[in-house]
C-alpha positions as CSV (number, residue, x, y, z in Angstrom):
1,M,-0.4,-0.2,-0.3
2,R,2.8,2.5,-1.2
3,L,4.0,4.7,-3.6
4,R,6.9,2.1,-5.3
5,R,9.5,2.4,-7.5
6,Q,9.0,1.3,-10.9
7,P,9.1,-2.5,-11.3
8,Q,11.9,-3.7,-13.6
9,A,12.7,-7.2,-15.2
10,P,14.0,-9.5,-12.8
11,S,17.7,-10.0,-11.4
12,G,19.0,-12.5,-9.0
13,G,15.2,-14.0,-8.4
14,E,13.9,-10.4,-7.8
15,W,10.4,-11.8,-9.1
16,E,9.1,-15.4,-8.5
17,Y,5.7,-16.3,-10.3
18,V,3.5,-17.6,-7.0
19,P,1.3,-20.8,-8.3
20,E,-0.3,-21.3,-4.8
21,G,-1.3,-17.4,-4.9
22,W,-2.1,-15.8,-1.5
23,A,-1.6,-18.7,0.7
24,R,2.3,-18.4,1.0
25,A,3.7,-16.8,3.9
26,V,5.6,-13.7,3.7
27,R,7.0,-10.8,5.8
28,G,4.9,-8.6,3.7
29,W,5.1,-4.6,3.7
30,D,4.8,-3.9,7.4
31,V,8.3,-3.8,8.6
32,P,10.6,-1.4,10.7
33,E,13.3,-1.7,7.6
34,I,10.8,0.0,4.9
35,V,10.3,2.7,7.3
36,A,14.1,3.1,7.9
37,A,14.4,3.1,4.2
38,Y,12.0,6.1,3.1
39,R,13.3,7.8,6.2
40,S,16.8,7.8,5.4
41,R,16.3,8.9,1.7
42,W,13.1,11.3,2.3
43,P,15.5,14.8,2.3
44,E,17.2,13.9,-0.7
45,F,13.9,13.0,-2.6
46,V,12.8,16.3,-1.5
47,D,16.0,18.1,-2.3
48,A,15.3,16.3,-5.6
49,V,12.0,17.9,-6.1
50,R,12.5,21.5,-5.3
51,G,13.4,24.2,-7.3
52,T,13.3,24.2,-11.1
53,G,15.0,21.1,-12.0
54,T,13.7,18.2,-13.9
55,L,11.0,16.3,-12.3
56,G,12.2,12.8,-13.5
57,V,12.7,11.8,-9.9
58,A,12.5,8.1,-9.1
59,H,12.1,8.3,-4.8
60,E,13.4,4.4,-4.3
61,V,16.8,3.7,-6.0
62,P,19.3,0.2,-4.8
63,Q,21.5,1.4,-2.0
64,G,24.5,3.3,-2.2
65,R,22.5,5.3,-4.9
66,H,21.1,8.7,-5.1
67,V,17.6,9.6,-6.1
68,V,17.4,10.4,-9.6
69,V,16.1,13.7,-11.3
70,D,16.4,12.7,-14.8
71,D,14.8,9.7,-15.0
72,P,12.5,9.8,-18.8
73,G,10.4,6.9,-17.1
74,W,9.7,8.7,-14.1
75,H,9.4,11.9,-15.6
76,N,6.1,10.5,-17.6
77,V,4.8,9.1,-14.0
78,V,5.5,12.5,-12.4
79,V,3.9,14.9,-15.7
80,T,1.4,12.4,-15.8
81,F,0.2,12.9,-12.3
82,G,0.3,16.2,-12.5
83,Y,-2.2,16.2,-15.5
84,V,-4.6,13.8,-13.3
85,L,-4.3,16.0,-10.5
86,A,-5.3,19.6,-12.8
87,R,-8.2,17.4,-14.0
88,A,-9.6,17.1,-10.5
89,A,-8.6,20.4,-9.1
90,R,-12.1,22.4,-9.0
91,S,-11.9,26.2,-8.3
92,G,-8.4,26.7,-7.4
93,C,-8.9,23.3,-4.7
94,V,-8.5,19.9,-4.6
95,S,-9.2,17.1,-2.0
96,V,-6.9,14.0,-2.9
97,L,-7.1,10.4,-1.2
98,D,-3.6,8.4,-1.6
99,W,-4.3,4.8,-1.1
100,G,-1.2,3.7,-0.2
101,G,0.9,6.7,-0.6
102,G,3.4,5.7,2.4
103,P,5.1,9.0,4.0
104,G,3.6,11.1,1.3
105,H,6.0,11.5,-1.8
106,Y,2.9,12.0,-3.8
107,A,1.9,15.1,-1.4
108,V,5.2,16.7,-2.5
109,L,5.0,16.3,-5.9
110,A,1.5,17.7,-5.8
111,R,2.9,20.8,-4.2
112,A,5.6,21.0,-7.0
113,L,3.0,20.4,-9.8
114,L,0.1,22.6,-9.0
115,P,1.7,25.6,-6.6
116,E,-1.4,28.0,-7.2
117,V,-4.0,25.4,-6.2
118,A,-5.1,24.7,-2.2
119,L,-4.4,21.1,-1.9
120,E,-6.0,18.8,1.3
121,Y,-4.0,15.6,1.1
122,H,-4.9,12.4,2.9
123,V,-3.0,9.4,2.8
124,L,-3.7,5.9,4.1
125,D,-1.4,3.1,4.7
126,L,0.1,1.1,7.4
127,P,1.0,2.4,10.8
128,G,4.7,2.4,10.3
129,L,4.7,4.6,7.4
130,T,1.8,6.9,8.4
131,A,3.7,7.5,11.7
132,L,6.9,8.4,9.6
133,G,4.7,10.5,7.3
134,G,3.1,12.6,10.2
135,E,6.4,13.7,11.4
136,L,7.3,14.7,7.9
137,L,4.6,16.2,6.5
138,P,2.2,17.5,9.5
139,D,-0.2,19.1,7.2
140,V,-0.9,16.5,5.2
141,E,-3.7,13.9,7.3
142,F,-2.6,10.3,7.5
143,H,-4.9,7.1,8.5
144,D,-3.9,3.8,9.1
145,D,-7.5,2.8,9.0
146,E,-10.3,2.8,6.3
147,A,-12.9,5.2,8.5
148,C,-11.4,7.8,5.9
149,L,-13.3,6.2,3.5
150,Q,-16.3,7.2,4.8
151,R,-16.4,10.6,2.9
152,T,-15.2,11.2,-0.4
153,Y,-12.6,13.3,-2.3
154,D,-12.0,15.2,-5.7
155,L,-9.5,12.3,-6.7
156,V,-8.4,9.1,-5.1
157,L,-5.1,7.8,-6.1
158,A,-3.8,4.6,-6.5
159,S,0.2,4.5,-7.5
160,E,1.8,0.9,-8.1
161,S,-0.5,0.0,-4.3
162,L,-3.8,-1.7,-5.8
163,Q,-1.9,-4.7,-6.5
164,Y,-1.3,-5.3,-2.9
165,A,-4.6,-5.7,-1.7
166,Q,-5.6,-9.3,-1.4
167,D,-9.2,-8.7,-2.0
168,F,-8.5,-6.2,-5.2
169,A,-12.1,-5.9,-6.2
170,G,-13.4,-5.4,-3.4
171,T,-10.9,-2.6,-2.1
172,L,-11.1,-1.4,-5.9
173,T,-15.0,-0.9,-5.1
174,R,-14.3,0.7,-1.6
175,L,-12.2,3.2,-3.5
176,A,-14.9,4.2,-6.3
177,A,-17.5,4.9,-3.5
178,A,-14.9,7.7,-2.3
179,A,-13.9,9.1,-5.4
180,A,-15.9,12.2,-6.3
181,P,-15.2,11.6,-9.5
182,W,-12.0,10.6,-10.4
183,L,-10.1,7.6,-9.6
184,Y,-6.2,6.9,-10.8
185,L,-4.7,3.4,-10.6
186,A,-1.0,4.0,-11.8
187,Q,1.3,1.9,-12.5
188,L,-0.8,-1.5,-12.2
189,P,1.0,-4.6,-13.6
190,V,-1.4,-6.0,-16.1
191,A,-2.3,-9.1,-17.8
192,R,-3.5,-8.9,-21.3
193,E,-4.0,-12.6,-22.0
194,A,-3.2,-14.4,-19.0
195,P,-6.1,-14.7,-16.2
196,S,-4.6,-12.7,-12.8
197,F,-1.8,-14.5,-11.0
198,V,0.4,-13.6,-8.3
199,V,4.0,-13.0,-7.8
200,Q,6.6,-12.3,-5.2
201,Q,8.9,-9.7,-5.0
202,R,12.1,-9.7,-3.2
203,P,13.8,-6.0,-2.9
204,D,17.0,-7.0,-1.0
205,A,18.7,-4.4,-3.3
206,Y,16.9,-1.4,-1.7
207,G,17.3,-2.4,1.7
208,Y,13.9,-3.5,2.7
209,E,15.0,-7.2,4.2
210,T,11.6,-8.6,3.2
211,E,9.1,-10.2,0.6
212,Y,5.9,-9.5,-0.7
213,L,3.0,-10.8,-2.5
214,G,1.2,-9.0,-5.3
215,W,-1.4,-9.3,-8.1
216,V,-0.6,-9.2,-11.6
217,V,-4.1,-8.5,-12.9
218,N,-6.3,-9.2,-16.0
219,E,-7.1,-6.3,-17.9
220,R,-10.9,-7.6,-18.1
221,D,-10.9,-8.5,-14.5
222,L,-10.2,-5.1,-13.7
223,F,-12.5,-3.2,-15.9
224,A,-15.3,-5.7,-14.8
225,A,-14.7,-4.6,-11.0
226,A,-14.3,-1.1,-12.3
227,T,-17.7,-1.2,-13.6
228,A,-19.2,-2.7,-10.7
229,G,-17.8,0.0,-8.7
230,G,-20.0,2.4,-11.3
231,L,-16.2,3.5,-12.6
232,T,-15.9,4.3,-16.7
233,L,-12.7,4.4,-18.2
234,E,-11.5,8.1,-18.7
235,R,-8.1,7.7,-20.4
236,E,-5.4,5.0,-20.6
237,L,-2.3,6.5,-19.7
238,L,1.4,5.0,-20.8
239,A,3.3,4.0,-17.7
240,P,7.0,2.5,-17.3
241,G,8.3,-0.8,-16.8
242,A,7.0,-4.2,-16.7
243,I,7.4,-7.5,-14.8
244,D,9.0,-11.0,-15.8
245,A,8.7,-13.3,-13.4
246,E,10.1,-16.7,-14.5
247,G,7.3,-19.2,-14.9
248,A,4.6,-16.5,-15.1
249,P,1.6,-17.1,-17.6
250,E,2.2,-14.2,-19.1
251,R,5.6,-12.8,-19.7
252,P,6.5,-9.7,-19.6
253,A,3.7,-8.2,-17.9
254,H,3.5,-4.7,-18.3
255,L,2.9,-1.5,-15.7
256,R,-0.1,0.6,-17.0
257,S,-2.2,3.4,-15.7
258,Y,-6.0,4.3,-16.4
259,L,-7.8,7.5,-15.0
260,F,-11.3,6.4,-14.2
261,R,-14.5,8.9,-13.7
262,R,-17.6,7.6,-11.3
263,A,-20.4,8.3,-12.5
């Protein structure tokens, strides 16, 4: 449930197809190593966004490397988010719920992209990450339970996060109900031919010392769940990256982004 780096092709067993699906036991995302890694990289991320430089910013990089600012793929990710945010802004203000937003990376980007717009920003994530976010961004509202879904927002965002919900369709329905009217699913691993399947990532190179499961979602399943949630597709948007897990029923599975409107 957080903003993550763009997945790439596997190196040294980073990605693995999991035929047994969610029955496999893993440590998951709720571990102190991830919080520590985000904390250590935060000042460099904020410095990268500040000023007049390029916004090809990837906040997650392998240990020992600097946060990049000139990655064309991430420039596409950031500027596409700016397009979506501008669509959602009304009368100079916008309310956002960032599902899986970690300590608030997209809140920092939102302010840099649309500095003239009044921003009401909310993040829903795991307790360790929301506690960190509360320290780093006191003017952002952080939530570690779904009570925040009782209201609506101009834009609901799930960037590289919805695939980590075991109940993918049910979670999408709840997010859709909070979207008034926009729901943006960014950088979602999608299968065009194979049925939805599960992969495991071992992000050792990033210092996380954990492993976690996630969906590669069949696009027909995605659209069926979106329709059930009262959503219509407004625009499909390009996203960089792919997951190529050995043994998976579809290789590679490309990342895709979708902007939906709730009727």
